[in-house]
N, CA, C, O and CB atoms as a CASP TS submission, in Angstrom:
PFRMAT TS
TARGET T0000
AUTHOR 0000-0000-0000
METHOD Language model
MODEL 1
PARENT N/A
ATOM      1  N   UNK     1       0.644  -1.075   0.086  1.00  0.00           N
ATOM      2  CA  UNK     1      -0.023   0.186   0.053  1.00  0.00           C
ATOM      3  C   UNK     1       1.005   0.952   0.069  1.00  0.00           C
ATOM      4  O   UNK     1       2.066   0.764   0.664  1.00  0.00           O
ATOM      5  CB  UNK     1      -0.984   0.501   1.079  1.00  0.00           C
ATOM      6  N   UNK     2       0.559   2.211  -0.877  1.00  0.00           N
ATOM      7  CA  UNK     2       1.244   3.322  -0.913  1.00  0.00           C
ATOM      8  C   UNK     2       0.444   4.590  -0.143  1.00  0.00           C
ATOM      9  O   UNK     2      -0.754   4.578   0.140  1.00  0.00           O
ATOM     10  CB  UNK     2       1.540   3.558  -2.374  1.00  0.00           C
ATOM     11  N   UNK     3       1.366   5.658   0.123  1.00  0.00           N
ATOM     12  CA  UNK     3       0.992   6.951   0.313  1.00  0.00           C
ATOM     13  C   UNK     3      -0.012   7.493  -0.342  1.00  0.00           C
ATOM     14  O   UNK     3      -0.755   8.263   0.266  1.00  0.00           O
ATOM     15  CB  UNK     3       1.876   7.645   0.136  1.00  0.00           C
ATOM     16  N   UNK     4      -0.262   7.165  -1.878  1.00  0.00           N
ATOM     17  CA  UNK     4      -1.353   7.724  -2.500  1.00  0.00           C
ATOM     18  C   UNK     4      -2.590   7.276  -1.958  1.00  0.00           C
ATOM     19  O   UNK     4      -3.437   8.097  -1.607  1.00  0.00           O
ATOM     20  CB  UNK     4      -1.318   7.492  -3.835  1.00  0.00           C
ATOM     21  N   UNK     5      -2.772   6.075  -1.858  1.00  0.00           N
ATOM     22  CA  UNK     5      -4.056   5.071  -1.348  1.00  0.00           C
ATOM     23  C   UNK     5      -4.424   5.907   0.084  1.00  0.00           C
ATOM     24  O   UNK     5      -5.546   6.383   0.256  1.00  0.00           O
ATOM     25  CB  UNK     5      -3.500   3.087  -0.992  1.00  0.00           C
ATOM     26  N   UNK     6      -3.345   6.025   1.084  1.00  0.00           N
ATOM     27  CA  UNK     6      -3.853   6.565   2.395  1.00  0.00           C
ATOM     28  C   UNK     6      -4.221   8.110   2.158  1.00  0.00           C
ATOM     29  O   UNK     6      -5.097   8.655   2.829  1.00  0.00           O
ATOM     30  CB  UNK     6      -2.688   6.387   3.609  1.00  0.00           C
ATOM     31  N   UNK     7      -3.553   8.728   1.239  1.00  0.00           N
ATOM     32  CA  UNK     7      -3.872  10.078   1.080  1.00  0.00           C
ATOM     33  C   UNK     7      -5.158  10.246   0.427  1.00  0.00           C
ATOM     34  O   UNK     7      -5.853  11.184   0.818  1.00  0.00           O
ATOM     35  CB  UNK     7      -2.860  10.756   0.363  1.00  0.00           C
ATOM     36  N   UNK     8      -5.622   9.449  -0.563  1.00  0.00           N
ATOM     37  CA  UNK     8      -6.797   9.534  -1.288  1.00  0.00           C
ATOM     38  C   UNK     8      -8.137   9.146  -0.338  1.00  0.00           C
ATOM     39  O   UNK     8      -9.209   9.746  -0.418  1.00  0.00           O
ATOM     40  CB  UNK     8      -6.623   8.576  -2.545  1.00  0.00           C
ATOM     41  N   UNK     9      -7.862   8.025   0.575  1.00  0.00           N
ATOM     42  CA  UNK     9      -8.703   7.875   1.774  1.00  0.00           C
ATOM     43  C   UNK     9      -8.945   9.126   2.434  1.00  0.00           C
ATOM     44  O   UNK     9     -10.068   9.629   2.400  1.00  0.00           O
ATOM     45  CB  UNK     9      -8.120   6.959   2.731  1.00  0.00           C
ATOM     46  N   UNK    10      -7.957   9.685   3.051  1.00  0.00           N
ATOM     47  CA  UNK    10      -7.929  11.110   3.785  1.00  0.00           C
ATOM     48  C   UNK    10      -8.823  12.020   3.264  1.00  0.00           C
ATOM     49  O   UNK    10      -9.791  12.512   3.842  1.00  0.00           O
ATOM     50  CB  UNK    10      -6.609  11.800   3.726  1.00  0.00           C
ATOM     51  N   UNK    11      -8.353  12.260   1.878  1.00  0.00           N
ATOM     52  CA  UNK    11      -9.336  13.201   0.959  1.00  0.00           C
ATOM     53  C   UNK    11     -10.582  12.973   1.064  1.00  0.00           C
ATOM     54  O   UNK    11     -11.362  13.828   1.482  1.00  0.00           O
ATOM     55  CB  UNK    11      -9.156  13.131  -0.434  1.00  0.00           C
ATOM     56  N   UNK    12     -11.005  11.582   0.635  1.00  0.00           N
ATOM     57  CA  UNK    12     -12.541  11.330   0.738  1.00  0.00           C
ATOM     58  C   UNK    12     -13.151  11.379   1.737  1.00  0.00           C
ATOM     59  O   UNK    12     -14.381  11.414   1.697  1.00  0.00           O
ATOM     60  CB  UNK    12     -12.934  10.302   0.389  1.00  0.00           C
ATOM     61  N   UNK    13     -12.441  11.395   2.958  1.00  0.00           N
ATOM     62  CA  UNK    13     -13.212  11.424   4.316  1.00  0.00           C
ATOM     63  C   UNK    13     -13.227  12.841   4.469  1.00  0.00           C
ATOM     64  O   UNK    13     -14.329  13.223   4.863  1.00  0.00           O
ATOM     65  CB  UNK    13     -12.522  10.619   5.641  1.00  0.00           C
ATOM     66  N   UNK    14     -12.365  13.798   4.291  1.00  0.00           N
ATOM     67  CA  UNK    14     -12.760  15.112   4.354  1.00  0.00           C
ATOM     68  C   UNK    14     -13.972  15.492   3.476  1.00  0.00           C
ATOM     69  O   UNK    14     -15.004  16.012   3.899  1.00  0.00           O
ATOM     70  CB  UNK    14     -11.643  15.900   4.023  1.00  0.00           C
ATOM     71  N   UNK    15     -13.740  15.204   2.363  1.00  0.00           N
ATOM     72  CA  UNK    15     -14.927  15.892   1.332  1.00  0.00           C
ATOM     73  C   UNK    15     -16.051  15.404   1.880  1.00  0.00           C
ATOM     74  O   UNK    15     -16.920  16.273   1.944  1.00  0.00           O
ATOM     75  CB  UNK    15     -14.921  15.493  -0.339  1.00  0.00           C
ATOM     76  N   UNK    16     -16.468  14.082   2.412  1.00  0.00           N
ATOM     77  CA  UNK    16     -17.787  13.810   2.927  1.00  0.00           C
ATOM     78  C   UNK    16     -18.028  14.376   4.138  1.00  0.00           C
ATOM     79  O   UNK    16     -19.186  14.350   4.553  1.00  0.00           O
ATOM     80  CB  UNK    16     -18.044  12.491   3.037  1.00  0.00           C
ATOM     81  N   UNK    17     -17.011  14.978   4.915  1.00  0.00           N
ATOM     82  CA  UNK    17     -17.628  15.456   5.932  1.00  0.00           C
ATOM     83  C   UNK    17     -17.843  17.210   5.484  1.00  0.00           C
ATOM     84  O   UNK    17     -18.532  17.990   6.143  1.00  0.00           O
ATOM     85  CB  UNK    17     -16.697  15.069   7.323  1.00  0.00           C
ATOM     86  N   UNK    18     -17.276  17.479   4.547  1.00  0.00           N
ATOM     87  CA  UNK    18     -17.695  18.923   4.146  1.00  0.00           C
ATOM     88  C   UNK    18     -19.148  18.606   3.191  1.00  0.00           C
ATOM     89  O   UNK    18     -19.908  19.526   2.890  1.00  0.00           O
ATOM     90  CB  UNK    18     -16.269  19.808   3.134  1.00  0.00           C
ATOM     91  N   UNK    19     -19.350  17.422   2.848  1.00  0.00           N
ATOM     92  CA  UNK    19     -20.644  17.394   2.285  1.00  0.00           C
ATOM     93  C   UNK    19     -21.878  17.188   3.317  1.00  0.00           C
ATOM     94  O   UNK    19     -23.057  17.504   3.152  1.00  0.00           O
ATOM     95  CB  UNK    19     -20.627  16.306   1.272  1.00  0.00           C
ATOM     96  N   UNK    20     -21.357  16.663   4.255  1.00  0.00           N
ATOM     97  CA  UNK    20     -22.404  16.420   5.581  1.00  0.00           C
ATOM     98  C   UNK    20     -22.739  17.704   6.275  1.00  0.00           C
ATOM     99  O   UNK    20     -23.865  18.081   6.602  1.00  0.00           O
ATOM    100  CB  UNK    20     -21.728  15.425   6.790  1.00  0.00           C
ATOM    101  N   UNK    21     -21.468  18.390   6.472  1.00  0.00           N
ATOM    102  CA  UNK    21     -21.607  19.722   7.567  1.00  0.00           C
ATOM    103  C   UNK    21     -20.489  20.616   6.757  1.00  0.00           C
ATOM    104  O   UNK    21     -19.259  20.564   6.733  1.00  0.00           O
ATOM    105  CB  UNK    21     -21.090  19.348   9.567  1.00  0.00           C
ATOM    106  N   UNK    22     -21.469  21.472   6.093  1.00  0.00           N
ATOM    107  CA  UNK    22     -20.581  22.537   5.042  1.00  0.00           C
ATOM    108  C   UNK    22     -19.655  23.395   6.039  1.00  0.00           C
ATOM    109  O   UNK    22     -18.541  23.834   5.752  1.00  0.00           O
ATOM    110  CB  UNK    22     -21.721  23.760   4.038  1.00  0.00           C
ATOM    111  N   UNK    23     -20.419  23.572   7.435  1.00  0.00           N
ATOM    112  CA  UNK    23     -19.635  24.488   8.199  1.00  0.00           C
ATOM    113  C   UNK    23     -18.504  23.785   9.330  1.00  0.00           C
ATOM    114  O   UNK    23     -18.186  24.255  10.422  1.00  0.00           O
ATOM    115  CB  UNK    23     -20.718  25.401   8.948  1.00  0.00           C
ATOM    116  N   UNK    24     -18.074  22.667   8.769  1.00  0.00           N
ATOM    117  CA  UNK    24     -17.320  21.757   9.799  1.00  0.00           C
ATOM    118  C   UNK    24     -15.977  22.717   9.948  1.00  0.00           C
ATOM    119  O   UNK    24     -15.500  23.267   8.955  1.00  0.00           O
ATOM    120  CB  UNK    24     -16.964  19.980   9.169  1.00  0.00           C
ATOM    121  N   UNK    25     -15.444  22.863  11.186  1.00  0.00           N
ATOM    122  CA  UNK    25     -14.296  23.539  11.643  1.00  0.00           C
ATOM    123  C   UNK    25     -12.738  22.284  11.064  1.00  0.00           C
ATOM    124  O   UNK    25     -12.695  21.157  10.570  1.00  0.00           O
ATOM    125  CB  UNK    25     -14.594  23.799  13.669  1.00  0.00           C
ATOM    126  N   UNK    26     -11.873  23.142  11.424  1.00  0.00           N
ATOM    127  CA  UNK    26     -10.591  22.562  10.915  1.00  0.00           C
ATOM    128  C   UNK    26     -10.274  21.217  11.864  1.00  0.00           C
ATOM    129  O   UNK    26      -9.528  20.318  11.478  1.00  0.00           O
ATOM    130  CB  UNK    26      -9.316  23.763  11.010  1.00  0.00           C
ATOM    131  N   UNK    27     -10.932  21.215  13.128  1.00  0.00           N
ATOM    132  CA  UNK    27     -10.602  20.146  13.899  1.00  0.00           C
ATOM    133  C   UNK    27     -11.531  18.803  13.261  1.00  0.00           C
ATOM    134  O   UNK    27     -11.084  17.671  13.075  1.00  0.00           O
ATOM    135  CB  UNK    27     -10.913  20.560  15.519  1.00  0.00           C
ATOM    136  N   UNK    28     -12.825  19.233  13.009  1.00  0.00           N
ATOM    137  CA  UNK    28     -13.567  18.227  12.564  1.00  0.00           C
ATOM    138  C   UNK    28     -12.860  17.584  11.007  1.00  0.00           C
ATOM    139  O   UNK    28     -12.950  16.403  10.671  1.00  0.00           O
ATOM    140  CB  UNK    28     -15.116  18.860  12.460  1.00  0.00           C
ATOM    141  N   UNK    29     -12.314  18.433  10.376  1.00  0.00           N
ATOM    142  CA  UNK    29     -11.656  18.168   9.114  1.00  0.00           C
ATOM    143  C   UNK    29     -10.466  17.212   9.473  1.00  0.00           C
ATOM    144  O   UNK    29     -10.341  16.139   8.882  1.00  0.00           O
ATOM    145  CB  UNK    29     -11.167  19.546   8.386  1.00  0.00           C
ATOM    146  N   UNK    30      -9.742  17.547  10.285  1.00  0.00           N
ATOM    147  CA  UNK    30      -8.342  16.877  10.831  1.00  0.00           C
ATOM    148  C   UNK    30      -8.742  15.235  11.182  1.00  0.00           C
ATOM    149  O   UNK    30      -8.190  14.281  10.633  1.00  0.00           O
ATOM    150  CB  UNK    30      -7.716  17.797  12.448  1.00  0.00           C
ATOM    151  N   UNK    31      -9.800  15.128  12.193  1.00  0.00           N
ATOM    152  CA  UNK    31     -10.311  14.051  12.393  1.00  0.00           C
ATOM    153  C   UNK    31     -10.556  13.187  11.327  1.00  0.00           C
ATOM    154  O   UNK    31      -9.922  12.150  11.129  1.00  0.00           O
ATOM    155  CB  UNK    31     -11.238  14.253  12.979  1.00  0.00           C
ATOM    156  N   UNK    32     -11.870  13.790  10.338  1.00  0.00           N
ATOM    157  CA  UNK    32     -11.900  12.829   9.331  1.00  0.00           C
ATOM    158  C   UNK    32     -10.779  12.373   8.281  1.00  0.00           C
ATOM    159  O   UNK    32     -10.861  11.335   7.623  1.00  0.00           O
ATOM    160  CB  UNK    32     -12.844  13.206   8.690  1.00  0.00           C
ATOM    161  N   UNK    33      -9.862  13.166   8.222  1.00  0.00           N
ATOM    162  CA  UNK    33      -8.268  13.254   7.448  1.00  0.00           C
ATOM    163  C   UNK    33      -8.019  11.920   7.954  1.00  0.00           C
ATOM    164  O   UNK    33      -8.017  10.968   7.173  1.00  0.00           O
ATOM    165  CB  UNK    33      -6.921  14.607   7.987  1.00  0.00           C
ATOM    166  N   UNK    34      -7.748  11.723   9.551  1.00  0.00           N
ATOM    167  CA  UNK    34      -7.046  10.608  10.117  1.00  0.00           C
ATOM    168  C   UNK    34      -7.540   9.443   9.980  1.00  0.00           C
ATOM    169  O   UNK    34      -6.866   8.441   9.741  1.00  0.00           O
ATOM    170  CB  UNK    34      -6.854  10.711  11.309  1.00  0.00           C
ATOM    171  N   UNK    35      -9.322   9.483  10.183  1.00  0.00           N
ATOM    172  CA  UNK    35     -10.083   8.332  10.280  1.00  0.00           C
ATOM    173  C   UNK    35      -9.941   7.765   8.644  1.00  0.00           C
ATOM    174  O   UNK    35     -10.061   6.585   8.316  1.00  0.00           O
ATOM    175  CB  UNK    35     -11.722   8.701  10.872  1.00  0.00           C
ATOM    176  N   UNK    36      -9.682   8.801   7.806  1.00  0.00           N
ATOM    177  CA  UNK    36      -9.809   8.209   6.382  1.00  0.00           C
ATOM    178  C   UNK    36      -8.381   7.499   6.067  1.00  0.00           C
ATOM    179  O   UNK    36      -8.506   6.415   5.496  1.00  0.00           O
ATOM    180  CB  UNK    36     -10.172   9.465   5.197  1.00  0.00           C
ATOM    181  N   UNK    37      -7.434   7.790   6.258  1.00  0.00           N
ATOM    182  CA  UNK    37      -6.126   7.443   6.295  1.00  0.00           C
ATOM    183  C   UNK    37      -5.930   6.219   7.045  1.00  0.00           C
ATOM    184  O   UNK    37      -5.303   5.287   6.541  1.00  0.00           O
ATOM    185  CB  UNK    37      -5.362   8.476   6.805  1.00  0.00           C
ATOM    186  N   UNK    38      -6.463   6.144   8.313  1.00  0.00           N
ATOM    187  CA  UNK    38      -6.357   4.682   9.206  1.00  0.00           C
ATOM    188  C   UNK    38      -7.255   3.836   8.461  1.00  0.00           C
ATOM    189  O   UNK    38      -6.929   2.667   8.251  1.00  0.00           O
ATOM    190  CB  UNK    38      -6.886   4.730  10.932  1.00  0.00           C
ATOM    191  N   UNK    39      -8.252   4.252   8.076  1.00  0.00           N
ATOM    192  CA  UNK    39      -9.128   3.353   7.376  1.00  0.00           C
ATOM    193  C   UNK    39      -8.757   2.740   6.243  1.00  0.00           C
ATOM    194  O   UNK    39      -8.815   1.524   6.059  1.00  0.00           O
ATOM    195  CB  UNK    39     -10.169   3.903   7.083  1.00  0.00           C
ATOM    196  N   UNK    40      -8.322   3.662   5.367  1.00  0.00           N
ATOM    197  CA  UNK    40      -7.880   3.102   4.056  1.00  0.00           C
ATOM    198  C   UNK    40      -6.970   1.989   4.294  1.00  0.00           C
ATOM    199  O   UNK    40      -7.091   0.997   3.575  1.00  0.00           O
ATOM    200  CB  UNK    40      -7.193   4.143   3.172  1.00  0.00           C
ATOM    201  N   UNK    41      -5.922   2.017   5.355  1.00  0.00           N
ATOM    202  CA  UNK    41      -4.809   1.275   5.738  1.00  0.00           C
ATOM    203  C   UNK    41      -5.433  -0.037   6.279  1.00  0.00           C
ATOM    204  O   UNK    41      -4.918  -1.116   5.988  1.00  0.00           O
ATOM    205  CB  UNK    41      -3.897   2.053   6.783  1.00  0.00           C
ATOM    206  N   UNK    42      -6.422   0.031   6.981  1.00  0.00           N
ATOM    207  CA  UNK    42      -6.865  -1.248   7.715  1.00  0.00           C
ATOM    208  C   UNK    42      -7.689  -2.043   6.657  1.00  0.00           C
ATOM    209  O   UNK    42      -7.653  -3.272   6.725  1.00  0.00           O
ATOM    210  CB  UNK    42      -7.801  -0.920   9.113  1.00  0.00           C
ATOM    211  N   UNK    43      -8.460  -1.415   5.641  1.00  0.00           N
ATOM    212  CA  UNK    43      -9.176  -2.052   4.440  1.00  0.00           C
ATOM    213  C   UNK    43      -8.041  -2.731   3.697  1.00  0.00           C
ATOM    214  O   UNK    43      -8.104  -3.941   3.483  1.00  0.00           O
ATOM    215  CB  UNK    43      -9.997  -0.944   3.456  1.00  0.00           C
ATOM    216  N   UNK    44      -7.016  -2.012   3.299  1.00  0.00           N
ATOM    217  CA  UNK    44      -6.069  -2.790   2.598  1.00  0.00           C
ATOM    218  C   UNK    44      -5.247  -3.987   3.176  1.00  0.00           C
ATOM    219  O   UNK    44      -4.879  -4.981   2.549  1.00  0.00           O
ATOM    220  CB  UNK    44      -5.225  -1.931   2.176  1.00  0.00           C
ATOM    221  N   UNK    45      -5.053  -3.727   4.362  1.00  0.00           N
ATOM    222  CA  UNK    45      -4.521  -4.921   5.193  1.00  0.00           C
ATOM    223  C   UNK    45      -5.717  -6.021   5.381  1.00  0.00           C
ATOM    224  O   UNK    45      -5.362  -7.180   5.598  1.00  0.00           O
ATOM    225  CB  UNK    45      -3.974  -4.367   6.736  1.00  0.00           C
ATOM    226  N   UNK    46      -6.655  -5.822   5.335  1.00  0.00           N
ATOM    227  CA  UNK    46      -7.862  -7.081   5.253  1.00  0.00           C
ATOM    228  C   UNK    46      -7.991  -7.360   4.107  1.00  0.00           C
ATOM    229  O   UNK    46      -8.568  -8.442   4.002  1.00  0.00           O
ATOM    230  CB  UNK    46      -9.305  -6.844   5.724  1.00  0.00           C
ATOM    231  N   UNK    47      -7.683  -6.823   2.964  1.00  0.00           N
ATOM    232  CA  UNK    47      -7.814  -7.332   1.671  1.00  0.00           C
ATOM    233  C   UNK    47      -6.356  -8.247   1.262  1.00  0.00           C
ATOM    234  O   UNK    47      -6.408  -9.248   0.547  1.00  0.00           O
ATOM    235  CB  UNK    47      -8.108  -5.998   0.656  1.00  0.00           C
ATOM    236  N   UNK    48      -5.220  -7.767   1.786  1.00  0.00           N
ATOM    237  CA  UNK    48      -4.137  -8.564   1.559  1.00  0.00           C
ATOM    238  C   UNK    48      -4.190  -9.660   2.311  1.00  0.00           C
ATOM    239  O   UNK    48      -3.754 -10.728   1.881  1.00  0.00           O
ATOM    240  CB  UNK    48      -3.000  -7.957   1.739  1.00  0.00           C
ATOM    241  N   UNK    49      -4.738  -9.540   3.549  1.00  0.00           N
ATOM    242  CA  UNK    49      -4.910 -10.895   4.238  1.00  0.00           C
ATOM    243  C   UNK    49      -5.871 -12.106   3.633  1.00  0.00           C
ATOM    244  O   UNK    49      -5.605 -13.302   3.509  1.00  0.00           O
ATOM    245  CB  UNK    49      -5.452 -10.564   5.594  1.00  0.00           C
ATOM    246  N   UNK    50      -6.994 -11.430   3.324  1.00  0.00           N
ATOM    247  CA  UNK    50      -7.902 -12.405   2.287  1.00  0.00           C
ATOM    248  C   UNK    50      -7.491 -12.870   1.298  1.00  0.00           C
ATOM    249  O   UNK    50      -8.014 -13.919   0.923  1.00  0.00           O
ATOM    250  CB  UNK    50      -8.920 -11.935   1.752  1.00  0.00           C
ATOM    251  N   UNK    51      -6.275 -12.209   0.403  1.00  0.00           N
ATOM    252  CA  UNK    51      -5.857 -12.659  -0.669  1.00  0.00           C
ATOM    253  C   UNK    51      -4.700 -13.675  -0.092  1.00  0.00           C
ATOM    254  O   UNK    51      -4.208 -14.473  -0.889  1.00  0.00           O
ATOM    255  CB  UNK    51      -5.459 -11.502  -1.644  1.00  0.00           C
ATOM    256  N   UNK    52      -4.374 -13.668   0.905  1.00  0.00           N
ATOM    257  CA  UNK    52      -3.092 -14.473   1.078  1.00  0.00           C
ATOM    258  C   UNK    52      -3.706 -16.038   1.749  1.00  0.00           C
ATOM    259  O   UNK    52      -3.125 -17.096   1.507  1.00  0.00           O
ATOM    260  CB  UNK    52      -1.876 -13.521   2.271  1.00  0.00           C
ATOM    261  N   UNK    53      -4.835 -15.967   2.527  1.00  0.00           N
ATOM    262  CA  UNK    53      -5.804 -17.127   2.914  1.00  0.00           C
ATOM    263  C   UNK    53      -6.231 -17.683   1.673  1.00  0.00           C
ATOM    264  O   UNK    53      -6.495 -18.885   1.712  1.00  0.00           O
ATOM    265  CB  UNK    53      -7.088 -16.688   3.780  1.00  0.00           C
ATOM    266  N   UNK    54      -6.364 -17.086   0.558  1.00  0.00           N
ATOM    267  CA  UNK    54      -7.181 -17.627  -0.799  1.00  0.00           C
ATOM    268  C   UNK    54      -5.880 -18.456  -1.572  1.00  0.00           C
ATOM    269  O   UNK    54      -6.072 -19.483  -2.222  1.00  0.00           O
ATOM    270  CB  UNK    54      -7.937 -16.089  -1.957  1.00  0.00           C
ATOM    271  N   UNK    55      -4.719 -17.920  -1.412  1.00  0.00           N
ATOM    272  CA  UNK    55      -3.483 -18.390  -2.300  1.00  0.00           C
ATOM    273  C   UNK    55      -3.250 -19.700  -1.601  1.00  0.00           C
ATOM    274  O   UNK    55      -3.060 -20.792  -2.138  1.00  0.00           O
ATOM    275  CB  UNK    55      -2.038 -17.324  -2.302  1.00  0.00           C
ATOM    276  N   UNK    56      -3.298 -19.402  -0.236  1.00  0.00           N
ATOM    277  CA  UNK    56      -2.792 -20.655   0.728  1.00  0.00           C
ATOM    278  C   UNK    56      -3.699 -21.852   0.621  1.00  0.00           C
ATOM    279  O   UNK    56      -3.242 -22.993   0.689  1.00  0.00           O
ATOM    280  CB  UNK    56      -2.765 -20.242   2.349  1.00  0.00           C
ATOM    281  N   UNK    57      -5.272 -21.546   0.417  1.00  0.00           N
ATOM    282  CA  UNK    57      -6.344 -22.708   0.416  1.00  0.00           C
ATOM    283  C   UNK    57      -6.114 -23.247  -1.300  1.00  0.00           C
ATOM    284  O   UNK    57      -6.523 -24.376  -1.572  1.00  0.00           O
ATOM    285  CB  UNK    57      -8.240 -22.005   0.851  1.00  0.00           C
ATOM    286  N   UNK    58      -5.691 -22.704  -2.016  1.00  0.00           N
ATOM    287  CA  UNK    58      -5.481 -23.009  -3.424  1.00  0.00           C
ATOM    288  C   UNK    58      -4.299 -23.819  -3.822  1.00  0.00           C
ATOM    289  O   UNK    58      -4.236 -24.581  -4.787  1.00  0.00           O
ATOM    290  CB  UNK    58      -5.407 -21.822  -4.119  1.00  0.00           C
ATOM    291  N   UNK    59      -3.195 -23.503  -2.788  1.00  0.00           N
ATOM    292  CA  UNK    59      -2.022 -24.313  -3.034  1.00  0.00           C
ATOM    293  C   UNK    59      -1.814 -25.271  -2.346  1.00  0.00           C
ATOM    294  O   UNK    59      -0.820 -25.970  -2.544  1.00  0.00           O
ATOM    295  CB  UNK    59      -1.007 -23.755  -2.990  1.00  0.00           C
TER
END
């Protein structure tokens, strides 16, 4: 996983917050960015784990 994917997750989370709460403050946007960054990392790790399990069961 690269920094580009994590940055995209952070950006998407901030944009989502801005759509739901247009007057959101910088603190709210910061929390959303961190959540998007960490969420993307966790999802990528889950996908990698599932792919490893699938390849182990096939081999």
